[in-house]
C-alpha positions as CSV (number, residue, x, y, z in Angstrom):
1,M,130.1,89.8,107.6
2,A,129.5,87.5,104.6
3,S,129.2,90.6,102.7
4,G,132.9,90.2,102.4
5,L,132.3,87.3,100.2
6,E,131.3,89.9,97.5
7,T,134.3,91.5,97.1
8,L,136.6,88.1,97.4
9,C,134.4,85.8,95.4
10,G,133.2,88.4,93.3
11,Q,136.7,89.6,92.3
12,A,137.8,85.8,92.1
13,Y,135.4,84.8,89.8
14,G,136.0,87.9,87.5
15,A,139.4,86.5,87.2
16,Q,138.5,83.0,86.4
17,Q,140.0,81.6,89.7
18,Y,137.3,79.5,90.6
19,H,138.6,77.2,92.8
20,K,139.1,79.9,95.3
21,L,134.8,80.3,95.8
22,G,135.1,77.4,97.3
23,I,137.8,78.3,99.5
24,Y,136.4,81.2,100.3
25,M,132.4,80.1,101.3
26,Y,133.9,77.5,103.8
27,R,136.2,80.1,105.2
28,A,132.9,82.6,106.0
29,I,130.8,79.6,107.6
30,F,133.0,78.8,110.0
31,S,133.7,82.1,110.8
32,L,130.4,83.1,110.9
33,I,129.6,80.1,113.1
34,L,132.0,81.3,116.1
35,V,130.6,84.3,115.9
36,C,127.3,83.0,116.6
37,I,128.2,81.9,120.0
38,P,128.7,85.1,121.6
39,I,125.6,86.5,119.9
40,S,123.8,83.4,121.5
41,F,124.8,83.9,124.4
42,L,123.8,88.2,124.3
43,W,120.0,86.8,122.9
44,I,119.6,84.5,125.9
45,T,120.1,87.5,128.2
46,M,118.1,89.6,126.2
47,E,115.1,90.2,128.4
48,K,117.1,91.6,131.2
49,L,119.4,93.7,129.3
50,L,116.2,95.5,127.8
51,L,114.9,96.3,131.4
52,F,118.3,97.3,132.5
53,I,118.3,99.9,129.6
54,G,115.1,101.0,130.9
55,Q,112.3,99.4,128.3
56,D,108.5,98.8,129.0
57,P,108.5,95.6,131.1
58,L,105.8,93.8,128.4
59,I,107.5,94.8,125.4
60,S,111.2,93.7,126.9
61,I,109.2,89.4,128.1
62,E,108.0,89.8,124.6
63,A,111.3,90.6,123.0
64,G,113.6,87.9,125.0
65,K,111.3,85.3,124.2
66,F,111.3,86.2,120.1
67,T,115.0,86.3,120.4
68,L,115.7,82.7,122.6
69,W,113.6,81.0,119.9
70,M,115.9,82.9,116.9
71,I,119.1,81.2,117.9
72,P,118.6,78.4,116.2
73,G,117.6,80.2,113.2
74,L,120.6,82.3,113.9
75,F,123.4,79.4,113.1
76,A,121.1,78.4,110.1
77,Y,121.3,81.8,108.8
78,A,125.3,81.8,109.0
79,I,125.6,78.9,106.7
80,A,122.9,80.4,104.5
81,Q,124.5,83.8,104.0
82,P,128.0,82.4,102.2
83,L,125.9,80.0,100.4
84,M,124.5,82.9,99.0
85,K,127.1,84.8,98.4
86,F,129.0,82.2,96.6
87,L,126.3,81.8,94.3
88,Q,125.2,85.6,93.8
89,S,129.0,86.3,92.6
90,Q,128.6,83.4,90.0
91,S,125.2,85.5,89.0
92,L,123.7,82.1,89.5
93,I,120.6,83.9,90.7
94,L,117.9,81.6,89.2
95,P,118.6,78.5,92.0
96,M,118.3,81.5,94.8
97,L,115.1,82.4,93.7
98,I,113.7,79.2,93.6
99,S,115.2,78.4,97.3
100,S,113.4,81.8,98.5
101,V,110.0,80.9,96.8
102,T,109.9,77.4,97.8
103,T,110.4,78.0,101.5
104,L,108.2,81.5,101.5
105,C,105.3,79.0,100.6
106,I,106.1,76.8,103.4
107,H,106.9,79.6,106.0
108,I,103.2,81.1,105.3
109,P,101.3,78.5,106.5
110,L,104.1,77.3,108.8
111,S,103.6,80.5,110.7
112,W,100.1,80.5,110.8
113,F,100.2,77.1,112.3
114,L,102.2,78.2,115.2
115,V,101.3,81.2,116.0
116,F,97.0,80.8,115.5
117,K,96.4,77.5,115.2
118,Y,98.4,75.8,118.4
119,D,98.6,79.4,120.1
120,L,102.5,79.9,120.5
121,G,102.2,83.8,119.8
122,I,105.4,85.0,119.4
123,V,107.4,81.9,120.1
124,G,105.3,80.0,117.2
125,A,106.5,83.2,114.9
126,A,110.4,82.9,116.3
127,L,110.2,79.4,115.6
128,S,108.4,79.5,112.2
129,I,111.3,82.0,111.1
130,S,114.1,79.3,112.3
131,I,112.7,76.5,110.6
132,S,112.2,78.4,107.1
133,Y,116.2,80.0,107.7
134,L,117.2,75.7,108.4
135,L,115.2,74.4,105.3
136,Y,116.8,77.5,102.9
137,M,120.0,76.5,104.0
138,F,119.5,73.0,103.1
139,I,117.9,73.6,99.9
140,L,121.5,75.9,99.2
141,G,123.7,73.3,100.3
142,S,122.0,70.7,98.3
143,Y,122.3,72.8,95.0
144,I,125.6,73.8,95.1
145,M,126.5,70.4,96.1
146,C,124.7,68.3,93.4
147,S,124.8,71.2,90.7
148,V,126.8,70.8,87.3
149,S,127.0,74.6,87.1
150,C,129.0,74.7,90.7
151,E,131.3,72.3,89.5
152,P,134.2,74.2,88.6
153,T,133.7,76.7,91.7
154,R,133.3,74.3,94.5
155,S,136.4,73.1,96.8
156,K,136.8,70.5,98.8
157,L,136.9,70.9,102.4
158,S,140.6,71.0,103.6
159,K,143.0,72.2,106.0
160,G,144.0,74.9,103.6
161,A,140.2,76.0,103.4
162,F,140.9,77.7,107.4
163,G,144.7,78.9,106.8
164,G,143.3,82.3,105.4
165,I,140.7,83.4,107.6
166,N,142.4,86.4,108.9
167,G,142.7,87.7,105.2
168,F,138.8,86.8,105.6
169,L,137.9,88.3,108.6
170,G,140.3,91.5,107.1
171,I,137.5,92.3,104.8
172,A,134.5,91.1,106.4
173,F,135.0,92.7,109.9
174,P,134.7,96.2,108.0
175,S,131.9,95.0,105.9
176,A,130.0,93.8,109.4
177,V,131.0,97.4,110.5
178,M,129.6,99.3,107.5
179,I,126.0,97.4,107.5
180,C,125.9,97.1,111.1
181,L,126.5,101.0,112.2
182,E,123.1,101.9,109.8
183,Y,121.3,98.7,110.6
184,W,121.5,99.8,114.3
185,S,120.8,103.4,114.1
186,F,117.3,102.5,113.1
187,E,116.9,99.7,115.9
188,L,117.9,102.6,118.2
189,L,115.4,104.5,117.0
190,I,112.9,101.8,118.3
191,L,114.7,101.7,121.7
192,M,114.5,105.6,122.1
193,S,110.9,105.8,121.1
194,G,110.6,103.1,124.3
195,L,112.0,106.2,126.4
196,L,108.8,108.7,124.7
197,P,105.7,109.7,126.6
198,N,103.2,107.0,125.6
199,P,105.7,104.0,124.9
200,D,103.2,101.7,123.2
201,L,102.0,104.3,120.2
202,E,105.6,105.5,119.6
203,T,107.4,102.4,119.2
204,S,104.3,100.4,117.8
205,V,103.8,103.1,114.6
206,L,108.4,103.4,114.2
207,S,108.0,99.6,114.1
208,I,105.2,100.0,111.5
209,C,107.3,102.5,109.6
210,L,110.2,100.8,109.7
211,T,108.9,97.2,108.7
212,T,107.5,98.9,105.8
213,I,110.9,100.6,104.1
214,S,112.5,97.5,105.4
215,L,110.3,95.4,102.8
216,I,110.7,98.3,100.2
217,Y,114.3,98.1,100.8
218,S,114.8,94.8,99.2
219,I,114.2,96.2,96.2
220,P,117.0,98.1,96.3
221,Y,119.1,95.9,98.4
222,G,118.6,93.3,95.0
223,L,120.3,96.1,92.7
224,G,122.7,97.0,95.2
225,A,123.7,92.8,94.8
226,A,124.0,93.1,91.3
227,A,125.4,96.2,91.4
228,S,128.3,94.7,93.9
229,T,128.2,91.1,91.5
230,R,128.8,93.1,88.4
231,V,131.7,95.4,89.4
232,S,133.3,92.9,91.3
233,N,133.6,90.6,88.1
234,E,134.8,93.3,86.1
235,L,137.3,94.7,88.5
236,G,138.9,91.0,88.5
237,A,138.7,91.0,85.1
238,G,140.8,94.5,85.0
239,N,138.2,96.3,82.8
240,S,137.4,99.1,84.4
241,K,135.3,100.8,81.8
242,G,133.2,97.6,82.3
243,A,132.5,98.4,85.9
244,C,132.0,102.2,85.3
245,L,129.5,101.6,82.6
246,A,128.0,98.8,85.6
247,V,127.3,101.8,88.1
248,R,126.2,104.1,85.5
249,V,123.1,101.9,84.5
250,V,122.4,100.5,88.0
251,M,122.0,104.4,89.2
252,F,119.8,105.0,86.6
253,I,117.3,102.4,87.4
254,T,117.4,102.8,91.0
255,V,116.4,106.3,90.9
256,M,113.7,105.3,88.3
257,E,112.5,102.6,91.1
258,A,112.7,105.0,94.1
259,V,110.5,107.9,92.3
260,I,107.7,104.8,91.4
261,V,108.1,103.2,94.7
262,S,108.2,106.5,97.1
263,I,104.9,107.8,94.7
264,A,102.9,104.5,95.1
265,L,103.8,104.6,98.7
266,F,102.6,108.3,99.1
267,S,99.4,107.1,97.7
268,T,98.4,104.5,99.8
269,R,99.0,106.4,102.9
270,Y,95.5,106.8,103.8
271,V,95.4,103.0,104.2
272,L,98.8,101.7,105.2
273,G,98.3,101.4,109.0
274,Y,95.5,99.2,108.3
275,A,97.7,96.8,106.9
276,Y,99.1,96.3,110.2
277,S,97.1,97.9,113.1
278,S,93.2,98.4,113.5
279,E,93.4,101.0,116.1
280,K,92.5,104.3,114.5
281,E,95.2,106.3,116.8
282,V,97.7,103.7,115.0
283,V,96.5,104.6,111.4
284,D,96.5,108.2,111.8
285,Y,99.9,108.3,113.1
286,V,101.1,106.2,110.1
287,K,99.3,108.1,107.8
288,A,101.3,111.7,109.1
289,M,104.6,109.3,109.3
290,V,104.2,108.6,105.8
291,P,105.5,111.9,103.8
292,L,108.8,111.4,105.8
293,V,108.8,107.6,105.2
294,C,108.7,108.1,101.4
295,L,111.8,110.1,101.4
296,S,113.6,107.5,103.7
297,V,112.9,105.3,100.8
298,F,114.4,107.6,98.4
299,M,117.3,107.9,100.3
300,D,117.5,104.2,101.1
301,S,117.7,103.2,97.8
302,L,120.1,105.2,96.6
303,Q,122.6,104.3,99.3
304,G,121.6,100.6,99.2
305,V,122.8,100.7,95.2
306,L,125.9,102.5,96.1
307,S,127.0,100.4,99.2
308,G,126.6,97.6,97.0
309,V,129.0,99.0,94.5
310,A,131.5,100.1,97.5
311,R,131.2,96.4,98.6
312,G,131.8,95.0,94.9
313,C,135.1,97.4,95.1
314,G,136.3,96.5,98.4
315,W,135.9,99.7,99.8
316,Q,133.9,98.7,103.5
317,H,136.6,100.4,105.6
318,L,135.6,103.3,103.7
319,G,131.9,103.0,103.7
320,A,132.0,102.2,107.4
321,Y,133.7,105.5,108.1
322,V,130.8,106.9,106.2
323,N,128.4,105.4,107.9
324,L,129.8,106.0,111.5
325,S,129.7,110.1,110.6
326,A,126.3,110.0,108.7
327,F,124.2,108.2,111.8
328,Y,126.1,108.5,115.1
329,L,127.9,112.0,114.5
330,V,124.5,113.2,112.5
331,G,121.6,111.5,112.8
332,I,121.2,109.9,116.2
333,P,122.3,113.5,117.8
334,T,119.7,115.0,115.1
335,A,116.8,112.1,116.0
336,I,117.5,112.7,119.8
337,L,117.4,116.7,119.9
338,L,114.4,116.7,117.8
339,G,112.9,113.8,119.6
340,F,113.0,114.6,122.8
341,R,114.2,118.5,123.3
342,F,112.1,120.1,120.7
343,H,109.2,117.2,121.9
344,M,108.7,116.1,118.1
345,R,108.4,112.8,119.6
346,G,108.4,109.8,116.8
347,K,108.6,112.2,114.2
348,G,111.8,114.2,115.2
349,L,113.2,110.5,115.4
350,W,112.4,109.7,112.3
351,I,113.8,113.3,110.7
352,G,116.9,113.0,112.4
353,I,117.7,109.0,111.0
354,L,116.4,110.5,107.1
355,V,118.7,113.4,108.1
356,G,121.7,110.6,108.3
357,S,120.5,108.5,105.4
358,T,121.1,111.8,103.5
359,V,124.7,112.6,104.8
360,Q,125.5,108.5,104.1
361,T,123.8,109.0,100.1
362,I,126.0,112.4,99.8
363,L,129.1,110.9,100.6
364,L,128.8,107.3,99.2
365,S,128.0,109.3,96.2
366,L,130.9,111.4,96.1
367,L,132.9,108.5,97.1
368,T,132.1,107.0,93.7
369,I,131.7,109.8,91.3
370,F,135.7,110.5,92.0
371,T,136.7,107.1,92.0
372,N,139.5,106.0,89.7
373,W,138.4,103.0,88.3
374,Q,141.3,101.7,86.5
375,H,143.5,102.0,89.7
376,Q,140.7,99.9,91.4
377,A,140.9,97.5,89.1
378,K,144.8,97.2,89.3
379,K,144.0,96.8,93.5
380,A,141.5,94.1,92.9
381,R,144.5,92.2,90.9
382,E,147.0,92.9,93.2
383,L,144.6,91.2,95.8
384,I,143.9,88.2,94.1
385,T,147.6,87.8,93.7
386,K,148.4,88.6,96.8
387,E,146.1,85.8,98.2
388,S,147.2,83.3,95.6
389,S,150.5,83.5,97.6
390,E,149.5,83.0,100.8
391,N,147.4,80.1,100.2
392,S,150.3,78.4,98.0
393,T,152.6,79.2,101.1
394,I,149.8,78.1,103.8
395,E,149.2,74.6,101.8
396,S,153.1,74.0,102.1
397,L,153.0,74.9,105.3
398,L,150.3,72.2,106.6
399,K,151.8,69.7,104.1
């Protein structure tokens, strides 16, 4: 949901409507905290829910413990995300980098102490993540409140900040749907692997593959965030040519990155499994999965940046339709068919999701190629003008 700020804050900053960024940030924080409440109740019941859908009892118990102790981190993350988008839209990347590095340096020894030294196991892992999110939130919030760089854009918390929540939710919900439909498809992959013969092996290997591409995805995600910022800023400023140029440059960089990373990953296929497990059966299975993972890395790199372009343009609703079609009408059915009907097990499940990623990349590429950038710049200006008019009306009513 916080990705809606990439459109709102980015375009407002490009249009030099600096005071709106703080208002959007407060709206997002308030909205996301409310959303965390039902999610918390879902996480509390996670063990029973996983058992209900037929997952392995031991895995369900551990997952239940993990989600329960992640709840504090959930609320911290809900506040940190709008703070990140607030800074990102202004291209204030260095504070985010310093905050991340500082948090990471504390997170690693903290995780070791809680997991191994105090023998808390998976509970310690969840606690360390929650504490790190709280620390990251505190560092970002302190910077925003004290920094001279944020002085033009931070606003005082007022009643007017809560008056346009419906406008924020109108972009935030499609943003959430767009992102979640994709993420959930990979999570469904793990859940389905728990229903295969030998679920311990299948779940372990697919979790390793998912963790690997999630780690690598941070690179195209960063490029996508940069694309979102540049595109939204240029559209907000009415510079359609600048937005189009930004898309071309970032796509060239992304293709080069995807090729290099895929080759590097394929070259380490014989040792990759040892980074996660010492069991030869797991290592050999991971080695067999690496070629498919490389293809996923390439497709995910392209779609990650194209999704960033979509967020910068405010196409979240179109992105939601694309992801729904790609993964739930094509990818997931293909995965079920190959994994269970043709007995390809984990490979079949992964091939299905890879097919979905390929369809997603093609559809987003077509959407970007046939975009009328002048029309998009005009729409961005109209959105900002409409928001200004609504804010003035709300403030008058509140007074």
